[in-house]
Backbone bond lengths (Angstrom), bond angles and torsions (degrees), N, CA, C in turn:
res aa  C-N    CA-C-N  psi(-1)  N-CA   C-N-CA  omega(-1)  CA-C   N-CA-C  phi
1 X - - - 1.440 - - 1.531 108.92 -
2 X 1.304 115.86 135.95 1.469 121.30 179.21 1.530 109.92 -70.04
3 X 1.329 116.56 144.51 1.473 118.86 178.57 1.525 110.81 -66.63
4 X 1.317 114.87 151.23 1.462 120.37 176.17 1.525 108.93 -75.95
5 X 1.312 115.99 164.62 1.463 120.62 176.31 1.523 109.70 -58.34
6 X 1.301 116.92 -42.45 1.467 121.23 179.66 1.535 110.75 -59.46
7 X 1.336 116.37 -43.34 1.455 120.02 179.44 1.529 111.32 -64.61
8 X 1.327 116.18 -40.55 1.463 119.86 178.04 1.518 111.20 -65.10
9 X 1.333 117.03 -41.82 1.464 120.34 178.31 1.528 110.74 -65.13
10 X 1.326 116.66 -41.14 1.470 119.81 177.91 1.525 110.89 -61.81
11 X 1.334 117.34 -42.52 1.465 121.14 179.19 1.528 110.70 -64.51
12 X 1.336 116.35 -44.53 1.465 120.79 178.19 1.526 110.03 -59.18
13 X 1.323 116.57 -46.06 1.462 121.48 179.84 1.523 110.96 -61.02
14 X 1.326 116.12 -46.23 1.464 119.86 -179.40 1.532 111.37 -59.62
15 X 1.331 116.60 -41.06 1.463 120.20 179.12 1.528 111.19 -64.07
16 X 1.315 116.25 -41.25 1.457 119.50 179.37 1.523 111.72 -70.58
17 X 1.321 117.99 -35.30 1.466 120.45 177.94 1.524 109.67 -59.86
18 X 1.324 116.96 -44.09 1.468 120.78 178.47 1.530 109.74 -60.68
19 X 1.326 116.86 -46.83 1.468 120.83 -177.97 1.533 111.53 -65.59
20 X 1.334 117.20 -42.63 1.475 120.68 179.21 1.523 109.90 -64.77
21 X 1.324 116.97 -44.99 1.463 119.53 179.14 1.524 111.60 -61.49
22 X 1.324 117.40 -38.52 1.465 120.53 178.42 1.525 110.39 -65.71
23 X 1.334 116.54 -43.12 1.465 119.67 178.19 1.526 110.49 -61.56
24 X 1.329 117.09 -41.06 1.465 120.63 178.37 1.524 110.13 -64.16
25 X 1.329 116.52 -44.25 1.464 120.63 179.03 1.522 111.27 -61.10
26 X 1.324 116.82 -32.32 1.459 121.67 178.60 1.534 112.11 -81.56
27 X 1.327 116.53 -4.26 1.456 120.31 -178.28 1.521 113.22 77.38
28 X 1.304 116.92 15.81 1.472 122.40 -178.14 1.525 109.60 -98.01
29 X 1.333 115.58 71.19 1.463 119.68 -175.73 1.521 112.18 -66.85
30 X 1.319 118.30 -31.80 1.460 119.86 176.21 1.527 110.16 -63.93
31 X 1.319 115.91 -42.28 1.473 120.27 177.12 1.528 110.21 -64.12
32 X 1.319 117.84 -40.21 1.463 121.30 178.25 1.527 110.26 -61.28
33 X 1.327 116.60 -41.11 1.469 121.00 177.98 1.522 110.71 -64.38
34 X 1.318 117.23 -41.13 1.467 120.81 177.58 1.528 110.85 -62.36
35 X 1.315 116.48 -41.41 1.462 120.66 178.67 1.526 111.31 -64.82
36 X 1.324 116.68 -41.19 1.461 119.82 178.43 1.528 110.67 -61.68
37 X 1.323 116.58 -41.63 1.464 120.67 177.79 1.525 110.76 -66.45
38 X 1.324 117.06 -39.19 1.463 120.95 179.17 1.522 110.48 -64.37
39 X 1.335 116.60 -38.21 1.469 119.67 176.88 1.519 110.50 -60.50
40 X 1.318 116.53 -46.59 1.468 120.18 179.92 1.527 110.13 -55.33
41 X 1.317 116.94 -47.10 1.463 121.41 -179.02 1.527 111.50 -66.53
42 X 1.322 117.11 -44.35 1.460 120.45 -178.36 1.529 111.34 -64.88
43 X 1.318 117.03 -38.05 1.468 120.48 179.14 1.530 110.52 -65.58
44 X 1.323 117.14 -43.63 1.462 120.91 178.60 1.531 109.98 -62.65
45 X 1.313 116.87 -43.67 1.467 120.58 179.29 1.524 111.54 -63.66
46 X 1.324 117.09 -40.47 1.456 120.87 178.75 1.524 110.99 -61.62
47 X 1.311 116.64 -47.09 1.465 120.64 179.63 1.525 110.10 -63.02
48 X 1.321 117.11 -46.62 1.464 120.63 -179.58 1.522 110.82 -60.15
49 X 1.324 116.68 -41.77 1.461 120.39 -179.93 1.526 110.83 -64.30
50 X 1.322 116.08 -47.81 1.471 120.11 -178.25 1.522 112.42 -66.26
51 X 1.325 117.38 -30.20 1.465 121.54 -178.37 1.525 112.57 -93.23
52 X 1.337 116.89 1.87 1.456 120.15 179.64 1.523 113.55 68.56
53 X 1.323 115.88 32.75 1.464 120.82 -175.94 1.528 112.61 -118.35
54 X 1.322 117.13 25.05 1.457 119.37 -177.52 1.517 112.39 -64.34
55 X 1.318 117.50 -19.08 1.464 120.18 177.91 1.533 111.48 -67.23
56 X 1.323 117.25 -15.06 1.466 121.08 178.58 1.533 112.53 -87.69
57 X 1.318 116.42 -7.50 1.472 119.77 -178.41 1.511 110.73 -81.87
58 X 1.309 120.57 150.73 1.458 125.24 -1.88 1.530 110.65 -79.56
59 X 1.307 114.06 147.37 1.461 120.69 176.56 1.517 107.39 -87.65
60 X 1.288 116.92 128.22 1.471 120.06 177.65 1.520 108.84 -74.68
61 X 1.297 113.78 125.58 1.460 120.50 -178.87 1.517 108.94 -116.07
62 X 1.340 116.28 163.12 1.463 118.41 173.43 1.529 109.57 -54.57
63 X 1.302 116.17 159.59 1.460 120.55 -178.61 1.521 110.55 -52.06
64 X 1.283 116.60 -42.44 1.468 120.62 -179.61 1.529 108.29 -140.91
65 X 1.339 117.17 83.37 1.463 118.65 -177.64 1.524 111.13 -63.28
66 X 1.302 115.38 146.00 1.458 121.45 179.27 1.526 108.02 -84.85
67 X 1.309 116.95 128.22 1.457 121.79 176.84 1.522 108.00 -142.68
68 X 1.336 117.16 162.11 1.465 118.50 -179.90 1.529 113.42 -57.07
69 X 1.320 117.75 -40.41 1.464 118.86 179.72 1.524 111.29 -67.76
70 X 1.325 117.17 -38.08 1.471 119.16 177.92 1.528 110.55 -67.38
71 X 1.334 117.71 -37.36 1.469 119.78 177.10 1.525 110.77 -64.21
72 X 1.338 117.14 -37.96 1.458 121.33 177.17 1.523 110.48 -60.23
73 X 1.315 116.52 -47.58 1.465 120.87 179.43 1.523 110.08 -61.96
74 X 1.320 116.94 -44.22 1.467 120.84 -178.60 1.528 111.01 -62.42
75 X 1.342 117.86 -39.58 1.474 120.21 177.26 1.524 110.52 -60.32
76 X 1.315 117.14 -42.42 1.463 120.12 179.94 1.521 111.76 -71.43
77 X 1.322 116.45 -35.91 1.463 119.96 177.72 1.539 109.29 -63.37
78 X 1.322 116.42 -43.82 1.471 121.75 -179.17 1.525 110.91 -66.61
79 X 1.334 116.57 -43.44 1.472 119.01 -177.68 1.526 111.73 -70.28
80 X 1.330 117.61 -31.20 1.466 118.56 179.27 1.518 111.91 -77.41
81 X 1.333 116.74 -20.49 1.469 120.89 178.80 1.532 110.68 -80.95
82 X 1.330 115.83 -20.80 1.468 119.81 -176.83 1.507 112.56 -78.73
């Protein structure tokens, strides 16, 4: 049976969480931020592809959309600056 969209999104998120956490552990906060942004884009593309809406891409997003992965990076950036 093919995975559901939710399962695919969960797997994508889990993979990015590992990568973001590794970048943070390495002290590469810029890389962690890039990964968080890449997750946002990949998730939108996955949904658009599965829903047959790729003709609507690219979706214009705020300059820096707030997401859980970006908040994680920002918390580490703030704590390392203190």
